[in-house]
Biotite code that builds the C-alpha atoms (Angstrom):
import biotite.structure as struc

atoms = struc.array([
    struc.Atom([6.882, 10.664, 14.456], chain_id="A", res_id=1, res_name="UNK", atom_name="CA", element="C"),
    struc.Atom([6.074, 10.090, 10.368], chain_id="A", res_id=2, res_name="UNK", atom_name="CA", element="C"),
    struc.Atom([2.552, 9.254, 10.861], chain_id="A", res_id=3, res_name="UNK", atom_name="CA", element="C"),
    struc.Atom([1.438, 5.822, 9.023], chain_id="A", res_id=4, res_name="UNK", atom_name="CA", element="C"),
    struc.Atom([0.788, 5.877, 5.299], chain_id="A", res_id=5, res_name="UNK", atom_name="CA", element="C"),
    struc.Atom([-2.167, 5.284, 2.941], chain_id="A", res_id=6, res_name="UNK", atom_name="CA", element="C"),
    struc.Atom([-1.867, 2.446, 0.975], chain_id="A", res_id=7, res_name="UNK", atom_name="CA", element="C"),
    struc.Atom([-0.864, 4.207, -2.489], chain_id="A", res_id=8, res_name="UNK", atom_name="CA", element="C"),
    struc.Atom([-2.943, 3.874, -5.420], chain_id="A", res_id=9, res_name="UNK", atom_name="CA", element="C"),
    struc.Atom([-2.825, 1.476, -8.317], chain_id="A", res_id=10, res_name="UNK", atom_name="CA", element="C"),
    struc.Atom([-2.052, 2.516, -11.595], chain_id="A", res_id=11, res_name="UNK", atom_name="CA", element="C"),
    struc.Atom([-5.019, 2.920, -13.755], chain_id="A", res_id=12, res_name="UNK", atom_name="CA", element="C"),
    struc.Atom([-6.008, 0.038, -15.409], chain_id="A", res_id=13, res_name="UNK", atom_name="CA", element="C"),
    struc.Atom([-3.829, -1.894, -13.377], chain_id="A", res_id=14, res_name="UNK", atom_name="CA", element="C"),
    struc.Atom([-1.021, -1.192, -16.017], chain_id="A", res_id=15, res_name="UNK", atom_name="CA", element="C"),
    struc.Atom([2.520, -0.284, -13.827], chain_id="A", res_id=16, res_name="UNK", atom_name="CA", element="C"),
    struc.Atom([3.765, 3.013, -13.282], chain_id="A", res_id=17, res_name="UNK", atom_name="CA", element="C"),
    struc.Atom([7.559, 3.302, -15.061], chain_id="A", res_id=18, res_name="UNK", atom_name="CA", element="C"),
    struc.Atom([10.385, 5.235, -14.716], chain_id="A", res_id=19, res_name="UNK", atom_name="CA", element="C"),
    struc.Atom([11.076, 6.935, -18.508], chain_id="A", res_id=20, res_name="UNK", atom_name="CA", element="C"),
    struc.Atom([13.915, 5.177, -20.408], chain_id="A", res_id=21, res_name="UNK", atom_name="CA", element="C"),
    struc.Atom([16.373, 7.517, -21.423], chain_id="A", res_id=22, res_name="UNK", atom_name="CA", element="C"),
    struc.Atom([20.233, 7.093, -22.708], chain_id="A", res_id=23, res_name="UNK", atom_name="CA", element="C"),
    struc.Atom([21.094, 7.384, -18.674], chain_id="A", res_id=24, res_name="UNK", atom_name="CA", element="C"),
    struc.Atom([19.303, 4.404, -17.124], chain_id="A", res_id=25, res_name="UNK", atom_name="CA", element="C"),
    struc.Atom([19.144, 2.305, -20.068], chain_id="A", res_id=26, res_name="UNK", atom_name="CA", element="C"),
    struc.Atom([19.882, -1.011, -19.654], chain_id="A", res_id=27, res_name="UNK", atom_name="CA", element="C"),
    struc.Atom([22.405, -1.367, -22.443], chain_id="A", res_id=28, res_name="UNK", atom_name="CA", element="C"),
    struc.Atom([24.064, -4.919, -21.639], chain_id="A", res_id=29, res_name="UNK", atom_name="CA", element="C"),
    struc.Atom([21.409, -7.937, -21.136], chain_id="A", res_id=30, res_name="UNK", atom_name="CA", element="C"),
    struc.Atom([18.602, -5.722, -20.969], chain_id="A", res_id=31, res_name="UNK", atom_name="CA", element="C"),
    struc.Atom([16.499, -8.265, -21.008], chain_id="A", res_id=32, res_name="UNK", atom_name="CA", element="C"),
    struc.Atom([17.324, -8.829, -17.003], chain_id="A", res_id=33, res_name="UNK", atom_name="CA", element="C"),
    struc.Atom([16.127, -4.716, -16.679], chain_id="A", res_id=34, res_name="UNK", atom_name="CA", element="C"),
    struc.Atom([13.012, -3.076, -15.810], chain_id="A", res_id=35, res_name="UNK", atom_name="CA", element="C"),
    struc.Atom([11.901, 0.302, -15.493], chain_id="A", res_id=36, res_name="UNK", atom_name="CA", element="C"),
    struc.Atom([8.898, -0.074, -13.457], chain_id="A", res_id=37, res_name="UNK", atom_name="CA", element="C"),
    struc.Atom([8.323, 1.240, -10.323], chain_id="A", res_id=38, res_name="UNK", atom_name="CA", element="C"),
    struc.Atom([7.416, -1.238, -8.733], chain_id="A", res_id=39, res_name="UNK", atom_name="CA", element="C"),
    struc.Atom([11.265, -2.894, -9.668], chain_id="A", res_id=40, res_name="UNK", atom_name="CA", element="C"),
    struc.Atom([12.959, -0.455, -8.751], chain_id="A", res_id=41, res_name="UNK", atom_name="CA", element="C"),
    struc.Atom([10.933, 0.250, -5.149], chain_id="A", res_id=42, res_name="UNK", atom_name="CA", element="C"),
    struc.Atom([11.362, -3.683, -4.973], chain_id="A", res_id=43, res_name="UNK", atom_name="CA", element="C"),
    struc.Atom([15.471, -3.418, -4.578], chain_id="A", res_id=44, res_name="UNK", atom_name="CA", element="C"),
    struc.Atom([15.617, -0.291, -2.746], chain_id="A", res_id=45, res_name="UNK", atom_name="CA", element="C"),
    struc.Atom([12.880, -1.032, 0.075], chain_id="A", res_id=46, res_name="UNK", atom_name="CA", element="C"),
    struc.Atom([15.897, -4.980, 0.306], chain_id="A", res_id=47, res_name="UNK", atom_name="CA", element="C"),
    struc.Atom([18.567, -2.985, 0.986], chain_id="A", res_id=48, res_name="UNK", atom_name="CA", element="C"),
    struc.Atom([19.769, -1.461, 4.111], chain_id="A", res_id=49, res_name="UNK", atom_name="CA", element="C"),
    struc.Atom([23.090, 0.371, 2.546], chain_id="A", res_id=50, res_name="UNK", atom_name="CA", element="C"),
    struc.Atom([23.460, 2.508, -0.634], chain_id="A", res_id=51, res_name="UNK", atom_name="CA", element="C"),
    struc.Atom([25.924, 4.479, -2.790], chain_id="A", res_id=52, res_name="UNK", atom_name="CA", element="C"),
    struc.Atom([25.606, 7.472, -3.974], chain_id="A", res_id=53, res_name="UNK", atom_name="CA", element="C"),
    struc.Atom([28.180, 8.986, -6.750], chain_id="A", res_id=54, res_name="UNK", atom_name="CA", element="C"),
    struc.Atom([28.659, 12.762, -7.281], chain_id="A", res_id=55, res_name="UNK", atom_name="CA", element="C"),
    struc.Atom([31.073, 14.914, -9.052], chain_id="A", res_id=56, res_name="UNK", atom_name="CA", element="C"),
    struc.Atom([32.254, 17.894, -7.294], chain_id="A", res_id=57, res_name="UNK", atom_name="CA", element="C"),
    struc.Atom([34.701, 20.488, -8.435], chain_id="A", res_id=58, res_name="UNK", atom_name="CA", element="C"),
    struc.Atom([36.253, 17.718, -11.127], chain_id="A", res_id=59, res_name="UNK", atom_name="CA", element="C"),
    struc.Atom([36.662, 14.787, -8.656], chain_id="A", res_id=60, res_name="UNK", atom_name="CA", element="C"),
    struc.Atom([34.225, 11.690, -8.740], chain_id="A", res_id=61, res_name="UNK", atom_name="CA", element="C"),
    struc.Atom([32.917, 11.113, -5.071], chain_id="A", res_id=62, res_name="UNK", atom_name="CA", element="C"),
    struc.Atom([30.717, 7.732, -3.981], chain_id="A", res_id=63, res_name="UNK", atom_name="CA", element="C"),
    struc.Atom([29.509, 7.305, -0.650], chain_id="A", res_id=64, res_name="UNK", atom_name="CA", element="C"),
    struc.Atom([28.229, 4.670, 1.010], chain_id="A", res_id=65, res_name="UNK", atom_name="CA", element="C"),
    struc.Atom([25.504, 5.577, 3.350], chain_id="A", res_id=66, res_name="UNK", atom_name="CA", element="C"),
    struc.Atom([21.930, 4.332, 4.737], chain_id="A", res_id=67, res_name="UNK", atom_name="CA", element="C"),
    struc.Atom([19.289, 5.424, 2.646], chain_id="A", res_id=68, res_name="UNK", atom_name="CA", element="C"),
    struc.Atom([15.127, 5.328, 3.055], chain_id="A", res_id=69, res_name="UNK", atom_name="CA", element="C"),
    struc.Atom([12.063, 5.685, 0.640], chain_id="A", res_id=70, res_name="UNK", atom_name="CA", element="C"),
    struc.Atom([8.601, 7.790, 0.623], chain_id="A", res_id=71, res_name="UNK", atom_name="CA", element="C"),
    struc.Atom([6.938, 6.719, -2.621], chain_id="A", res_id=72, res_name="UNK", atom_name="CA", element="C"),
    struc.Atom([9.736, 8.323, -5.251], chain_id="A", res_id=73, res_name="UNK", atom_name="CA", element="C"),
    struc.Atom([11.625, 10.528, -2.788], chain_id="A", res_id=74, res_name="UNK", atom_name="CA", element="C"),
    struc.Atom([15.231, 9.174, -1.605], chain_id="A", res_id=75, res_name="UNK", atom_name="CA", element="C"),
    struc.Atom([16.957, 10.160, 2.078], chain_id="A", res_id=76, res_name="UNK", atom_name="CA", element="C"),
    struc.Atom([20.373, 10.031, 3.138], chain_id="A", res_id=77, res_name="UNK", atom_name="CA", element="C"),
    struc.Atom([22.217, 11.871, 5.254], chain_id="A", res_id=78, res_name="UNK", atom_name="CA", element="C"),
    struc.Atom([25.420, 12.736, 6.316], chain_id="A", res_id=79, res_name="UNK", atom_name="CA", element="C"),
    struc.Atom([27.639, 14.862, 8.518], chain_id="A", res_id=80, res_name="UNK", atom_name="CA", element="C"),
    struc.Atom([26.926, 18.853, 8.739], chain_id="A", res_id=81, res_name="UNK", atom_name="CA", element="C"),
    struc.Atom([31.293, 18.766, 8.319], chain_id="A", res_id=82, res_name="UNK", atom_name="CA", element="C"),
    struc.Atom([31.116, 16.901, 5.018], chain_id="A", res_id=83, res_name="UNK", atom_name="CA", element="C"),
    struc.Atom([32.138, 18.491, 2.544], chain_id="A", res_id=84, res_name="UNK", atom_name="CA", element="C"),
    struc.Atom([29.349, 17.753, 0.674], chain_id="A", res_id=85, res_name="UNK", atom_name="CA", element="C"),
    struc.Atom([27.277, 20.588, 1.924], chain_id="A", res_id=86, res_name="UNK", atom_name="CA", element="C"),
    struc.Atom([28.448, 23.388, 0.026], chain_id="A", res_id=87, res_name="UNK", atom_name="CA", element="C"),
    struc.Atom([27.885, 21.574, -2.894], chain_id="A", res_id=88, res_name="UNK", atom_name="CA", element="C"),
    struc.Atom([24.289, 20.371, -2.487], chain_id="A", res_id=89, res_name="UNK", atom_name="CA", element="C"),
    struc.Atom([22.848, 23.347, -1.513], chain_id="A", res_id=90, res_name="UNK", atom_name="CA", element="C"),
    struc.Atom([21.913, 24.366, -4.645], chain_id="A", res_id=91, res_name="UNK", atom_name="CA", element="C"),
    struc.Atom([21.123, 20.779, -6.058], chain_id="A", res_id=92, res_name="UNK", atom_name="CA", element="C"),
    struc.Atom([23.121, 18.952, -7.419], chain_id="A", res_id=93, res_name="UNK", atom_name="CA", element="C"),
    struc.Atom([22.737, 15.541, -10.086], chain_id="A", res_id=94, res_name="UNK", atom_name="CA", element="C"),
    struc.Atom([23.239, 12.789, -8.165], chain_id="A", res_id=95, res_name="UNK", atom_name="CA", element="C"),
    struc.Atom([23.289, 9.110, -8.409], chain_id="A", res_id=96, res_name="UNK", atom_name="CA", element="C"),
    struc.Atom([22.370, 6.241, -5.936], chain_id="A", res_id=97, res_name="UNK", atom_name="CA", element="C"),
    struc.Atom([22.744, 2.956, -6.473], chain_id="A", res_id=98, res_name="UNK", atom_name="CA", element="C"),
    struc.Atom([21.750, -0.610, -4.224], chain_id="A", res_id=99, res_name="UNK", atom_name="CA", element="C"),
    struc.Atom([22.392, -4.356, -4.872], chain_id="A", res_id=100, res_name="UNK", atom_name="CA", element="C"),
    struc.Atom([22.217, -7.121, -3.291], chain_id="A", res_id=101, res_name="UNK", atom_name="CA", element="C"),
    struc.Atom([23.977, -10.726, -4.292], chain_id="A", res_id=102, res_name="UNK", atom_name="CA", element="C"),
    struc.Atom([21.787, -13.637, -4.168], chain_id="A", res_id=103, res_name="UNK", atom_name="CA", element="C"),
    struc.Atom([24.019, -16.533, -5.437], chain_id="A", res_id=104, res_name="UNK", atom_name="CA", element="C"),
    struc.Atom([27.413, -17.663, -7.070], chain_id="A", res_id=105, res_name="UNK", atom_name="CA", element="C"),
    struc.Atom([26.975, -19.175, -10.482], chain_id="A", res_id=106, res_name="UNK", atom_name="CA", element="C"),
    struc.Atom([29.653, -22.008, -10.765], chain_id="A", res_id=107, res_name="UNK", atom_name="CA", element="C"),
    struc.Atom([29.705, -23.079, -14.682], chain_id="A", res_id=108, res_name="UNK", atom_name="CA", element="C"),
    struc.Atom([31.750, -25.083, -16.847], chain_id="A", res_id=109, res_name="UNK", atom_name="CA", element="C"),
    struc.Atom([33.831, -22.642, -18.387], chain_id="A", res_id=110, res_name="UNK", atom_name="CA", element="C"),
    struc.Atom([35.674, -19.227, -16.464], chain_id="A", res_id=111, res_name="UNK", atom_name="CA", element="C"),
    struc.Atom([33.627, -17.254, -19.117], chain_id="A", res_id=112, res_name="UNK", atom_name="CA", element="C"),
    struc.Atom([30.788, -18.256, -17.927], chain_id="A", res_id=113, res_name="UNK", atom_name="CA", element="C"),
    struc.Atom([30.928, -17.911, -14.464], chain_id="A", res_id=114, res_name="UNK", atom_name="CA", element="C"),
    struc.Atom([28.173, -15.126, -12.751], chain_id="A", res_id=115, res_name="UNK", atom_name="CA", element="C"),
    struc.Atom([26.378, -13.911, -10.007], chain_id="A", res_id=116, res_name="UNK", atom_name="CA", element="C"),
    struc.Atom([22.690, -13.901, -9.308], chain_id="A", res_id=117, res_name="UNK", atom_name="CA", element="C"),
    struc.Atom([21.668, -10.626, -7.711], chain_id="A", res_id=118, res_name="UNK", atom_name="CA", element="C"),
    struc.Atom([19.594, -7.298, -7.945], chain_id="A", res_id=119, res_name="UNK", atom_name="CA", element="C"),
    struc.Atom([20.115, -4.185, -8.621], chain_id="A", res_id=120, res_name="UNK", atom_name="CA", element="C"),
    struc.Atom([18.696, -0.486, -8.731], chain_id="A", res_id=121, res_name="UNK", atom_name="CA", element="C"),
    struc.Atom([20.204, 3.036, -10.115], chain_id="A", res_id=122, res_name="UNK", atom_name="CA", element="C"),
    struc.Atom([18.648, 5.772, -9.492], chain_id="A", res_id=123, res_name="UNK", atom_name="CA", element="C"),
    struc.Atom([18.858, 9.062, -10.821], chain_id="A", res_id=124, res_name="UNK", atom_name="CA", element="C"),
    struc.Atom([18.059, 13.020, -9.442], chain_id="A", res_id=125, res_name="UNK", atom_name="CA", element="C"),
    struc.Atom([19.263, 16.279, -8.377], chain_id="A", res_id=126, res_name="UNK", atom_name="CA", element="C"),
    struc.Atom([20.128, 15.782, -4.846], chain_id="A", res_id=127, res_name="UNK", atom_name="CA", element="C"),
    struc.Atom([19.334, 18.402, -2.340], chain_id="A", res_id=128, res_name="UNK", atom_name="CA", element="C"),
    struc.Atom([20.186, 19.289, 1.411], chain_id="A", res_id=129, res_name="UNK", atom_name="CA", element="C"),
    struc.Atom([16.765, 19.416, 3.276], chain_id="A", res_id=130, res_name="UNK", atom_name="CA", element="C"),
    struc.Atom([16.532, 22.709, 5.046], chain_id="A", res_id=131, res_name="UNK", atom_name="CA", element="C"),
    struc.Atom([12.874, 23.197, 6.149], chain_id="A", res_id=132, res_name="UNK", atom_name="CA", element="C"),
    struc.Atom([12.665, 22.662, 9.856], chain_id="A", res_id=133, res_name="UNK", atom_name="CA", element="C"),
    struc.Atom([10.115, 20.436, 9.252], chain_id="A", res_id=134, res_name="UNK", atom_name="CA", element="C"),
    struc.Atom([10.535, 18.279, 6.526], chain_id="A", res_id=135, res_name="UNK", atom_name="CA", element="C"),
    struc.Atom([13.876, 17.785, 8.282], chain_id="A", res_id=136, res_name="UNK", atom_name="CA", element="C"),
    struc.Atom([12.867, 16.700, 11.567], chain_id="A", res_id=137, res_name="UNK", atom_name="CA", element="C"),
    struc.Atom([10.382, 14.086, 9.514], chain_id="A", res_id=138, res_name="UNK", atom_name="CA", element="C"),
    struc.Atom([12.888, 12.721, 7.743], chain_id="A", res_id=139, res_name="UNK", atom_name="CA", element="C"),
    struc.Atom([15.096, 12.086, 10.669], chain_id="A", res_id=140, res_name="UNK", atom_name="CA", element="C"),
    struc.Atom([12.159, 10.336, 12.037], chain_id="A", res_id=141, res_name="UNK", atom_name="CA", element="C"),
    struc.Atom([11.613, 8.232, 9.363], chain_id="A", res_id=142, res_name="UNK", atom_name="CA", element="C"),
    struc.Atom([15.530, 7.091, 8.999], chain_id="A", res_id=143, res_name="UNK", atom_name="CA", element="C"),
    struc.Atom([14.251, 5.424, 11.974], chain_id="A", res_id=144, res_name="UNK", atom_name="CA", element="C"),
    struc.Atom([11.159, 4.488, 11.317], chain_id="A", res_id=145, res_name="UNK", atom_name="CA", element="C"),
    struc.Atom([11.134, 2.917, 8.038], chain_id="A", res_id=146, res_name="UNK", atom_name="CA", element="C"),
    struc.Atom([13.506, 0.225, 9.532], chain_id="A", res_id=147, res_name="UNK", atom_name="CA", element="C"),
    struc.Atom([11.717, -0.039, 12.534], chain_id="A", res_id=148, res_name="UNK", atom_name="CA", element="C"),
    struc.Atom([8.218, 1.020, 12.056], chain_id="A", res_id=149, res_name="UNK", atom_name="CA", element="C"),
    struc.Atom([7.037, 3.313, 14.770], chain_id="A", res_id=150, res_name="UNK", atom_name="CA", element="C"),
    struc.Atom([10.162, 3.192, 17.061], chain_id="A", res_id=151, res_name="UNK", atom_name="CA", element="C"),
    struc.Atom([10.802, 7.165, 16.744], chain_id="A", res_id=152, res_name="UNK", atom_name="CA", element="C"),
    struc.Atom([7.490, 7.950, 18.600], chain_id="A", res_id=153, res_name="UNK", atom_name="CA", element="C"),
    struc.Atom([9.276, 5.935, 21.864], chain_id="A", res_id=154, res_name="UNK", atom_name="CA", element="C"),
    struc.Atom([12.268, 7.313, 21.219], chain_id="A", res_id=155, res_name="UNK", atom_name="CA", element="C"),
    struc.Atom([13.767, 10.684, 23.356], chain_id="A", res_id=156, res_name="UNK", atom_name="CA", element="C"),
    struc.Atom([12.967, 13.664, 21.312], chain_id="A", res_id=157, res_name="UNK", atom_name="CA", element="C"),
    struc.Atom([16.071, 14.663, 19.220], chain_id="A", res_id=158, res_name="UNK", atom_name="CA", element="C"),
    struc.Atom([18.258, 17.391, 20.370], chain_id="A", res_id=159, res_name="UNK", atom_name="CA", element="C"),
    struc.Atom([18.342, 20.959, 18.431], chain_id="A", res_id=160, res_name="UNK", atom_name="CA", element="C"),
    struc.Atom([22.266, 20.477, 18.159], chain_id="A", res_id=161, res_name="UNK", atom_name="CA", element="C"),
    struc.Atom([21.224, 16.633, 17.589], chain_id="A", res_id=162, res_name="UNK", atom_name="CA", element="C"),
    struc.Atom([19.424, 17.794, 14.544], chain_id="A", res_id=163, res_name="UNK", atom_name="CA", element="C"),
    struc.Atom([22.132, 20.812, 13.224], chain_id="A", res_id=164, res_name="UNK", atom_name="CA", element="C"),
    struc.Atom([24.849, 18.547, 13.162], chain_id="A", res_id=165, res_name="UNK", atom_name="CA", element="C"),
    struc.Atom([23.159, 16.110, 10.374], chain_id="A", res_id=166, res_name="UNK", atom_name="CA", element="C"),
    struc.Atom([22.725, 17.096, 7.593], chain_id="A", res_id=167, res_name="UNK", atom_name="CA", element="C"),
    struc.Atom([19.469, 15.163, 5.568], chain_id="A", res_id=168, res_name="UNK", atom_name="CA", element="C"),
    struc.Atom([19.560, 15.212, 1.844], chain_id="A", res_id=169, res_name="UNK", atom_name="CA", element="C"),
    struc.Atom([16.439, 14.220, -0.747], chain_id="A", res_id=170, res_name="UNK", atom_name="CA", element="C"),
    struc.Atom([16.596, 13.252, -4.229], chain_id="A", res_id=171, res_name="UNK", atom_name="CA", element="C"),
    struc.Atom([13.391, 12.784, -6.263], chain_id="A", res_id=172, res_name="UNK", atom_name="CA", element="C"),
    struc.Atom([13.883, 9.804, -8.210], chain_id="A", res_id=173, res_name="UNK", atom_name="CA", element="C"),
    struc.Atom([13.640, 11.262, -12.268], chain_id="A", res_id=174, res_name="UNK", atom_name="CA", element="C"),
    struc.Atom([14.824, 7.833, -13.811], chain_id="A", res_id=175, res_name="UNK", atom_name="CA", element="C"),
    struc.Atom([15.703, 4.643, -12.862], chain_id="A", res_id=176, res_name="UNK", atom_name="CA", element="C"),
    struc.Atom([16.025, 0.732, -13.610], chain_id="A", res_id=177, res_name="UNK", atom_name="CA", element="C"),
    struc.Atom([16.537, -2.434, -11.824], chain_id="A", res_id=178, res_name="UNK", atom_name="CA", element="C"),
    struc.Atom([18.693, -5.707, -13.365], chain_id="A", res_id=179, res_name="UNK", atom_name="CA", element="C"),
    struc.Atom([18.369, -8.670, -12.008], chain_id="A", res_id=180, res_name="UNK", atom_name="CA", element="C"),
    struc.Atom([19.904, -12.030, -12.738], chain_id="A", res_id=181, res_name="UNK", atom_name="CA", element="C"),
    struc.Atom([17.996, -15.579, -10.619], chain_id="A", res_id=182, res_name="UNK", atom_name="CA", element="C"),
    struc.Atom([18.676, -18.770, -12.466], chain_id="A", res_id=183, res_name="UNK", atom_name="CA", element="C"),
    struc.Atom([21.094, -21.747, -13.223], chain_id="A", res_id=184, res_name="UNK", atom_name="CA", element="C"),
    struc.Atom([24.268, -21.745, -14.932], chain_id="A", res_id=185, res_name="UNK", atom_name="CA", element="C"),
    struc.Atom([24.189, -20.811, -18.325], chain_id="A", res_id=186, res_name="UNK", atom_name="CA", element="C"),
    struc.Atom([27.080, -23.421, -20.096], chain_id="A", res_id=187, res_name="UNK", atom_name="CA", element="C"),
    struc.Atom([27.389, -23.264, -23.781], chain_id="A", res_id=188, res_name="UNK", atom_name="CA", element="C"),
    struc.Atom([25.917, -26.324, -25.532], chain_id="A", res_id=189, res_name="UNK", atom_name="CA", element="C"),
    struc.Atom([29.340, -28.090, -25.582], chain_id="A", res_id=190, res_name="UNK", atom_name="CA", element="C"),
    struc.Atom([29.966, -27.517, -21.992], chain_id="A", res_id=191, res_name="UNK", atom_name="CA", element="C"),
    struc.Atom([28.079, -29.613, -20.667], chain_id="A", res_id=192, res_name="UNK", atom_name="CA", element="C"),
    struc.Atom([29.917, -33.034, -20.838], chain_id="A", res_id=193, res_name="UNK", atom_name="CA", element="C"),
    struc.Atom([32.867, -31.668, -19.433], chain_id="A", res_id=194, res_name="UNK", atom_name="CA", element="C"),
    struc.Atom([33.569, -33.165, -15.725], chain_id="A", res_id=195, res_name="UNK", atom_name="CA", element="C"),
    struc.Atom([33.711, -30.420, -13.182], chain_id="A", res_id=196, res_name="UNK", atom_name="CA", element="C"),
    struc.Atom([31.191, -29.280, -10.466], chain_id="A", res_id=197, res_name="UNK", atom_name="CA", element="C"),
    struc.Atom([28.561, -26.953, -11.712], chain_id="A", res_id=198, res_name="UNK", atom_name="CA", element="C"),
    struc.Atom([26.148, -25.319, -10.270], chain_id="A", res_id=199, res_name="UNK", atom_name="CA", element="C"),
    struc.Atom([24.809, -22.320, -8.067], chain_id="A", res_id=200, res_name="UNK", atom_name="CA", element="C"),
    struc.Atom([25.379, -21.388, -4.330], chain_id="A", res_id=201, res_name="UNK", atom_name="CA", element="C"),
    struc.Atom([23.324, -19.571, -2.630], chain_id="A", res_id=202, res_name="UNK", atom_name="CA", element="C"),
    struc.Atom([24.000, -15.997, -0.551], chain_id="A", res_id=203, res_name="UNK", atom_name="CA", element="C"),
    struc.Atom([22.042, -14.681, 2.171], chain_id="A", res_id=204, res_name="UNK", atom_name="CA", element="C"),
    struc.Atom([22.400, -12.179, 5.239], chain_id="A", res_id=205, res_name="UNK", atom_name="CA", element="C"),
    struc.Atom([20.723, -13.399, 8.273], chain_id="A", res_id=206, res_name="UNK", atom_name="CA", element="C"),
    struc.Atom([19.675, -11.712, 11.499], chain_id="A", res_id=207, res_name="UNK", atom_name="CA", element="C"),
    struc.Atom([22.315, -13.358, 14.312], chain_id="A", res_id=208, res_name="UNK", atom_name="CA", element="C"),
    struc.Atom([20.602, -13.342, 17.959], chain_id="A", res_id=209, res_name="UNK", atom_name="CA", element="C"),
    struc.Atom([20.070, -10.009, 19.248], chain_id="A", res_id=210, res_name="UNK", atom_name="CA", element="C"),
    struc.Atom([22.413, -8.889, 22.151], chain_id="A", res_id=211, res_name="UNK", atom_name="CA", element="C"),
    struc.Atom([20.429, -7.003, 24.836], chain_id="A", res_id=212, res_name="UNK", atom_name="CA", element="C"),
    struc.Atom([22.320, -3.620, 26.125], chain_id="A", res_id=213, res_name="UNK", atom_name="CA", element="C"),
    struc.Atom([23.626, -4.480, 30.049], chain_id="A", res_id=214, res_name="UNK", atom_name="CA", element="C"),
    struc.Atom([22.111, -1.390, 30.824], chain_id="A", res_id=215, res_name="UNK", atom_name="CA", element="C"),
    struc.Atom([18.522, -2.002, 29.960], chain_id="A", res_id=216, res_name="UNK", atom_name="CA", element="C"),
    struc.Atom([15.773, -0.975, 32.845], chain_id="A", res_id=217, res_name="UNK", atom_name="CA", element="C"),
    struc.Atom([14.699, -3.860, 34.521], chain_id="A", res_id=218, res_name="UNK", atom_name="CA", element="C"),
    struc.Atom([11.597, -5.713, 32.584], chain_id="A", res_id=219, res_name="UNK", atom_name="CA", element="C"),
    struc.Atom([12.322, -3.837, 29.795], chain_id="A", res_id=220, res_name="UNK", atom_name="CA", element="C"),
    struc.Atom([11.540, -6.698, 26.904], chain_id="A", res_id=221, res_name="UNK", atom_name="CA", element="C"),
    struc.Atom([11.542, -6.528, 23.116], chain_id="A", res_id=222, res_name="UNK", atom_name="CA", element="C"),
    struc.Atom([8.889, -4.634, 21.108], chain_id="A", res_id=223, res_name="UNK", atom_name="CA", element="C"),
    struc.Atom([6.777, -6.430, 18.833], chain_id="A", res_id=224, res_name="UNK", atom_name="CA", element="C"),
    struc.Atom([7.678, -4.472, 15.993], chain_id="A", res_id=225, res_name="UNK", atom_name="CA", element="C"),
    struc.Atom([11.312, -5.933, 16.039], chain_id="A", res_id=226, res_name="UNK", atom_name="CA", element="C"),
    struc.Atom([9.847, -9.309, 15.290], chain_id="A", res_id=227, res_name="UNK", atom_name="CA", element="C"),
    struc.Atom([11.090, -9.326, 11.811], chain_id="A", res_id=228, res_name="UNK", atom_name="CA", element="C"),
    struc.Atom([14.483, -9.221, 13.370], chain_id="A", res_id=229, res_name="UNK", atom_name="CA", element="C"),
    struc.Atom([14.481, -13.084, 14.397], chain_id="A", res_id=230, res_name="UNK", atom_name="CA", element="C"),
    struc.Atom([17.062, -14.855, 14.602], chain_id="A", res_id=231, res_name="UNK", atom_name="CA", element="C"),
    struc.Atom([18.062, -16.667, 11.364], chain_id="A", res_id=232, res_name="UNK", atom_name="CA", element="C"),
    struc.Atom([15.459, -14.363, 9.218], chain_id="A", res_id=233, res_name="UNK", atom_name="CA", element="C"),
    struc.Atom([17.005, -12.693, 5.976], chain_id="A", res_id=234, res_name="UNK", atom_name="CA", element="C"),
    struc.Atom([17.421, -9.246, 6.610], chain_id="A", res_id=235, res_name="UNK", atom_name="CA", element="C"),
    struc.Atom([16.273, -8.152, 3.019], chain_id="A", res_id=236, res_name="UNK", atom_name="CA", element="C"),
    struc.Atom([12.966, -9.683, 3.939], chain_id="A", res_id=237, res_name="UNK", atom_name="CA", element="C"),
    struc.Atom([12.649, -7.757, 7.249], chain_id="A", res_id=238, res_name="UNK", atom_name="CA", element="C"),
    struc.Atom([13.609, -4.478, 5.549], chain_id="A", res_id=239, res_name="UNK", atom_name="CA", element="C"),
    struc.Atom([11.190, -5.138, 2.650], chain_id="A", res_id=240, res_name="UNK", atom_name="CA", element="C"),
    struc.Atom([7.824, -6.044, 5.353], chain_id="A", res_id=241, res_name="UNK", atom_name="CA", element="C"),
    struc.Atom([9.364, -2.560, 7.585], chain_id="A", res_id=242, res_name="UNK", atom_name="CA", element="C"),
    struc.Atom([9.051, -0.694, 4.577], chain_id="A", res_id=243, res_name="UNK", atom_name="CA", element="C"),
    struc.Atom([5.880, -2.061, 3.718], chain_id="A", res_id=244, res_name="UNK", atom_name="CA", element="C"),
    struc.Atom([4.654, -1.487, 7.105], chain_id="A", res_id=245, res_name="UNK", atom_name="CA", element="C"),
    struc.Atom([6.275, 1.868, 7.438], chain_id="A", res_id=246, res_name="UNK", atom_name="CA", element="C"),
    struc.Atom([4.055, 2.825, 3.779], chain_id="A", res_id=247, res_name="UNK", atom_name="CA", element="C"),
    struc.Atom([0.766, 1.690, 5.973], chain_id="A", res_id=248, res_name="UNK", atom_name="CA", element="C"),
    struc.Atom([0.571, -1.328, 2.833], chain_id="A", res_id=249, res_name="UNK", atom_name="CA", element="C"),
    struc.Atom([0.107, -3.764, 5.751], chain_id="A", res_id=250, res_name="UNK", atom_name="CA", element="C"),
])
């Protein structure tokens, strides 16, 4: 069980902590949409369930979709112990982890000005296998508690075989950037008189009605710590709230 975390200390003089800006993470196009603040990057990461991790092994690029979780500036994800990444990550390898959210479709009066509202984060670091037994068990509990705070302590303990079959990868964020578009149509001035509909169509991923397992024990009620996953709730908001509880901020 990952214990309840203490709230993080604010930066001195209320100055937001930021990742260094380098040629690797600098936003090069539409740089006004970019941010290097920890808070901006973490907000995108915490609102996502899935990430994509890119590596290069023996000259061949790979990009793997997986579930991620965060503890301060450490990112974790897991995989099968039989996967190709095992031997390559033993000594550490450069990696890039990205998370993105589609928030709206932007329809303009020209094809060139069509766009999308989105939030994205790109994180760079050195990915390594987590081998130390206690750190690994803590991380395996963390993958549950990050999404469902407090749930790991209610579960059947992980078996030695299950732990052996699962590879946990950790990466401290060395450099990162967030990029966000959250605005309306940006047409050229001379196009506003063109007779075609233009606007933003919002896009949301929402939680559906729960489907209880038909083999639940009698009188087994859904726990209160799943209240954020109510039917109709936005998934990104539920995940963000879960992360705040996981880190002891609420």
